[in-house]
N, C-alpha and C positions, 0 to 999 in steps of 0.2 A: 504494499500500499503506500503510495507516495505522500510524503510529509511536507508540511510547509516549514520553511526555515527563514530565519533572517538572513539577508543578502550579506555578502562579503564583498570587499574590493576586487577581488580576482573575478567576480561575477559580472562586472560592469559591463565589459564588451558584449557578452551574451545577452544581458538586459537590453542594452541598447540596440542591438540588431533584432531582437524579438518586438520591441516596441515599434522600432522604425519600419518593420516589415508592414504592420498594420497602418502606420502613418502614411506610408507611400500610396496604400490604397484608399486614403482619405477617412480611415475608420478611427483613428485617434489622433491627438496632438503628438507630434514628433517631440523628442527629447534629445538635447546634444549631450554628449558624453560628459561633458564638464558638470552639467545640471545632475546627472546620475550620479557622479562621484561625489558632489556636494550634498546630495540627498540620500546616500547610500543606507542612512539609518532608517529611512522611511520605508524601505523595500522589503518585501518577502518574496521568496522564490519557492518553486517546486521543481525538483531535478528528477531527471532519468539517467542514471549512471552520472556522467560528467557533464551532461547538457541541461541547461535551464530551459524547461519546456512551458513554464508559466511565472508571471511575476505581477504584482500589484504593490502600490505605495500608500501608506497612510500619511497624509501630508496635514500637519496641524495648522490651521489658519488663525485661530484665536483661542481665547481661554475656554471657549464652549463649543467650538466648531472646528471639525477636521473634514478633509476630503479624501475619498478613495479615488486615486489617478493612476494612470499608466498600467491599467490592468490589461494583461494580455495572455492568451493561451494558445500556444502553437496549434496550427490548424488540425494536424494529426492527433492532438491530445484533447480535443474539444469533446464536449457531451459525455465526460468521464467523472464530472464532479469536482474538477480542480479549481474552477472558478468559485464554486460555492466554498470550497475550503479557504481560498484567499480572502473572500469576503468575511468569513467568520473570524480569521485571524486579524484582519483589519478592525473589525468591531470590537474583538476582545482587547486589542491593544488600546483602542479609544476608551473602552471602559476602565481599563487599568490606569490611563492617564486622568481619568475624571471628566472625559468628554462625553457628553450626552447626545450630541447631534452630529451626524455625518452626512455629508452630501456627495454627490457625484454628477458629472456630466456624461451622458452616454448615448450611444446609438443603439443600445440593447435594454431599453427600459424594462421590458418583460422580465429579463433575467433578475435585475435588481429589485423588482416588485416582489419576486418569490422570496425575497430576504427581507421583507418588511420596509422596503423604501417606498416612499410615496411621492407623487407629483408635486412639484413647488415651481411657482412662478419664477424665472431666473431673476427677475428684478427684485424679488423678495430676499435674495441672498445679499449679504454685504458687499459693498463695493470691492473690498479687499480681495475678495475670491476672483475677481475679474483680471488680475495681474497676468496670468498665464495667457488669458484671452487675447490680449493685444498682440501676441505673436502668432496667433492662429491666422492661416492664410483665409480663413472664412469669416473672420471678424470684419465688420460687426454682424453679419447676417449668419449667427450661430443657428445650426440645424440639429443641435444635440438637445436632448432632453434633460432638464434639471430634475433630480430625485433627491429626496431627504429621508433620513432615518432618525426616528427619536428613541432613544433608549427607553425602556420601560422601568419605571421606578421599582426599585425591590422594596417590598414591605416586610 
């Protein structure tokens, strides 16, 4: 069974290649190597042998808000529950950090909705989250869906 692990510096080139394969198809935002190195602590990976076959990052935006970003699962590894494992790891880390709200921008809203994310109007999100959007070739005509997850209060 494939396990989710925190990414390490030697993983960066493979993470970069995986993300940018999907970015080249217009399915996600490209990430430069430098940015992945700088944010390596945000990333989770799933390996098959020495190969990174899936990745996702939890990026903290503010005291009460984080984003799941750069989620990619290699084409031949999709539909095997790897994305669900990555979402669970990101939400668990957010909870551990005391962050109760997690959002994402996605072309696959139904996937995230299966994990208790709900629709949100993009303009309801704080302006700070738009920092990456300015680099996107589709800005300001974003065609991604904004979704948000609210952690349930433990009683």
